[in-house]
N, C-alpha and C positions, 0 to 999 in steps of 0.2 A: 541264163544259159540254155542250150537244148540238146538234146541227148543225143550223139552223134553214133554212127553205126560203127564206125572204128574205136569208140570207146569201149567196147563191148565184142568176145569173142569166144565162141562156142565148139570147144573141140570134140566134141562127137557130133557125126555126121545126121544119125538118125537114133528117132525113142527105140526102146526094146519094144521087141511082138508081144503079143499073147501069150503068157506062159513062160515068158524069157525073163532076164535078165542083161544089163549089160553094166561090167566092170568098170568105175570111174575112177577108181584108185584103188591102190592092191588092199582088198579083203572089203571094199566098198562096191556094194550093188545096188543101181539105179534101175527100175520098173516102173510103170504104168498102170494104172487102173483110167477104166472112162466114167466121166461124169454125165447127169442127164443135162445138160444145159450150155448155154451159150462157152464156159469154159466147160471143156468138153472131156477131159485128164487132168488127174495129179500124179505127179511123182512121188511116186515111196523109198524105201532107201533099207537094204541089208546089210548089219554090219555081220563078219563075219570073225568070231572069236574061235581060239581053240578046243573052247569047249562046246561051242555051237553057236547058232544065231540071235543077232539081237533084229527086232523089227521098227521100222522107224513111220510112224502114221501105217494108217489101214486100209485106206478108202472107203466110200459109203456102202452102206446098207444097200445098195442098188445092183440091178441089171445080173453082169454076172461076175463081178469081184470074189464071190465068195469062189466060183469056180477057180476063176483063175489064180486066187492063193492056193487051190488044193492040187494046180499043175505044176506049182513052183515046189508044193511040199513032195510031191511025187518025182521031181525032176530036178534042177539042179541044187533042194537044197534038201534030199535026202541023205542019210548017211548021218545026221546030226541032230540034234533037239534045237528049238527054238529054248533061248534063255530069258527072253523078254520083248514086251510091247512097250515103246514110248512112243507117245503124243506129245506132239508139239502145241497144240492147242485143240480150243473143244470145239472146234466148226466138224460138222457133219462129215465132210470129206477127208477130215484129218481123225477122225475118232469112229469114227460110223460101223466099222465092225471089229472095235478091242474087245465088245463085251463077245465075241462068238469065239474070238483067237485066244483070249485069256482062258476063256472057259473047256473051248478045243481044247487048247495044246497044255492044260493048266499051267500057266505062266505068269507071273506080276505083271501091273498096269503100272508105266511109270509117267507120272504129270507133275505137273507143278501144281499146288494148291489150290491157287483160284481157276485155273484151268478146269482141274478134277473133278471140284465142287459147281461149277457153272454148268460143267456136261450133264454133271448126274438133274441138276435143277432143270434141264432147259428139252432134256431126254424124256419126261413124264409126258404120262399121255395129254392131250388135248381137251380142253373142257366146249370148244367149239365155240369159246365166248370170247370177246375183247372183253377186258376187265375197265374201270371205269376210267384208270389212270392213263394205261394205254390207249383209249379212246381221246381224253384230253390230250396226250403228248400229239397225238394226228391232227386234232382238231383243230388247235393251237396255232399247228403250222400249215395250215389251209387246206386240211383234206374232206373234202364233202363229205355228208351223210351219206351219200348212195355208197361212194366209196368206203367207207367204213362198213357200211351192212357186207358189201360184198367179200371185204377183206374178216369179217367174221366169219361168214360162212367157208372160206377157203379155209383161214386157218388152222394146221392141221401141229402143227410145232415140232421139234428135232425128231421126235418116236418116231414118226412115217420112217427115216430115213437111218438112223442111228440103232442098233442092238441094247438091249438094256445097258448101262454100262457095271464094269464090276460092280461089287460092293466095297471093296478095299486095292487100295492102290499105293506104291513108295514113289515117296515128295521128292522130287526134283527142286532144287534150290540155285539161283545163281552163284554162282561162284564156285557150284561143287564140279567134283571131276569122277567121269567115269572112265578107268580103266575097259576099254575095247579091244582087242587084236591087236595088241601091244604097243596102244596110243593112248594119251590121255585126253579125253574130250571135256574142254570146260563146257559148263552149264551156263549159258547167255541170257537171261530173261529179259523182254522189252512190252512195254504196254501201247495200247493204241487200235491195233485192229483186233485182239483179244485181251483179256485180263493178265493175263502174265505168260505170253508166249517162251515155249524152249527153243535157242537152238543149242546145236553145239557146235566147239571149235578145236579143231586139233592144232595149236599155233607153228607144232615141230614139222608137220607135214601142211601144212596153208591148206587143212580143207575146214567147209565151213555146210553145215547140214543148216540150210536155214528156213526150212518150212516158208509161211510166208513175209516171213522179215522183208526179206530180200527177194524181188521177181526181180528179171531181165528186161518182160517186155509191158509188163502192164503192173499197176500200184494196186496196191491191196486196200481195199476200201476201210479208211476210218469212220465210226458213226456214233455219232450218239444214241443211244438205242431207247428204246419205252422204258424198261425197266430202272434204268438211271438217267433219269429227263434234262437232267440240270449239271451233266458228267461234260468234263474237258479230256476228252480222249486225245488231239491235236496237239496238244499240249506234250502228254507222253507220248504221242510218234516222233514227236521230233526228239523228245529227249533219246530216246532210242537209236535214231537215226543219227544221232551228234554221235551216239558212245560208242555206237559200231565203227564208225566213219575213222574215231580215235583209237579202236583196239585194234583192227585186224590188218592183216598186212595186206600189202596191194595187190600181191599175186596171189592170193588167195582162192581156190578154187571152189566155188559158192552153189551148193547144190540144193537148187529153190522145189519149193512142192509144185511149181506151175511154169510151163515153158521150157530151157533144159540149164545144166550145167553151164557155168560159164566164167571166165575172167573178166575184170575191171571193176570189182567191187567200188573203188575209190568213186570212180566215174559213176556208177549209177547210182550210190547214196549222194554223190553233193545233186545230181538232176533231181531224186527225190524230193530231197529239200527244198532245192531251185521250183520244183513243182507248184510242191503246197504253197509256199510261198508266193507266185505268181497267183493262185487261187484266191488269196488272202487279198492282195492287191486289187483283183479285178473286182472283187466282192464292195472292197470297200468305197472303190469309185460307182459302180452303181446304184451303193444305198445311200446316196445323196439324197436321193427320196425314201424314205421307210419302204423299206419291200416284208415282205413275209415268205417263209424261206421255201415255201412249194414254188414260187413266181420266179426262183431262182437258176432252175435245173439248165437255161440254156446259158449260163454264164460259166458253169460247171461241167457239162457235158457236150459232147458235139452229136448229140443222137438224140431223135424221141426219148424217154421213159417209159419203157411200158409197167403196165401194170402188177406185172410180178417183179418188178425192181420197184417198185415206189420206197418201199422202208428201207433199203441199202442209198436209193438215191438222197431219200431225203434226211437219211440220219449222217451222211458225208456231209450236207448242206449246212445242217445245224454244226455238225461238229466245228467246219470252220467258221461259223458265227458265233459258235460259243468262245471260240480260243480269241478272238475279235475284241469281245466284250473282255474277256479275261484282262486281255492288255491292255484297255482304255480304249480302243479306237473306235469301239462302236456300242451303240445301248439298246434295251429290246427293255420293248412297251408293249403291258397288255391293256389293249384297245379295246371300248364296248363292246366291240360286234366277238369279242374272245378271241382276238387272234394276237400272236405275238407277232410285232412288228419291229425289225432292226436297221438302224440310221446310224451312218458314218457319224465321227466327230470331229474329222479333219485329214478329210483324203488326199485336200494339197500338198501335205507331209506326211504320204503312207513311206512308211520306213522298206518296206518289203520289194526288192529288186529280184524277184525269181522270174523262171522265163513263164508265161500263161498260156498252157495249151489243154483247151479243153478234153476231157476225157473221153478218150475213141474205145475202149476195152471193153471186154465184160466188166461188171459189177459186182459178179458173186466172189471173188474172191477177200 
């Protein structure tokens, strides 16, 4: 299946301007912050409660993000205190200013357990060197020593774009309910894009704050990362997508972290599942002869992969290959040259019937 424009509808004509927000449902406000990459924005949300405001995601420690928050505090948020900061997951655009906001406003941070401790780990100052495990991960995937040397010089870690993470937090768990603004918001977690991503769903009013779990026009990156080189995140991603497909009402207004709020959640989730299955089928076909992960970019991506996006592209490729290995569709062999090669076992009887469309959007999400 392919994603038809008629499957998705956008009820709001334009995003909010700098220092402003837009009410997308009673007591739910949409705002944007700029990002320094091809994916040039993140959507953030503020929930109104009788006693004050709840912030959902924070933006990156970059550019005028802090200034934009200050404009909101002095403008539409004036007169009520902020009660808490909720971060859907540990990526810098979502958690980058959590430390500043929580310290500046003296309010607690709410995250899931795995996301909080991942954020604490990855926001530590970089040593400027690649560990032997990281070097091994990249070299076995086909990255040259010259590229590794360049990566080591440019490696900065999340700390450059993330304020120090608060030293305390309040844990969000799957199935928990937050009572905010007269609504019950169900905490729904999913893995694959990040360790324990939090989305908030109000079933009564058909509203979902989806973070990066469901985005209408781009697909979230699902990667095997050097710190967990034997991971199978695509299996977790499929589980999350199918669970959300079963549990969300068809007429839910989805408020994502990128693009714009939209209707059409079932069609979008169906497409995302089919999209990844199409990639799996394409990889099975190509890997009749053994292939190294880095040589498969042309199968997955409809554009040249720049050096700055190498880690995400490679992680995505390996995630699909690991899934196929775990499903018994492919084998991985470590050859004498130190490279992992992946070979299909039975490509003539491939079980995947999804849509094959190489990625065209930005990989940063």
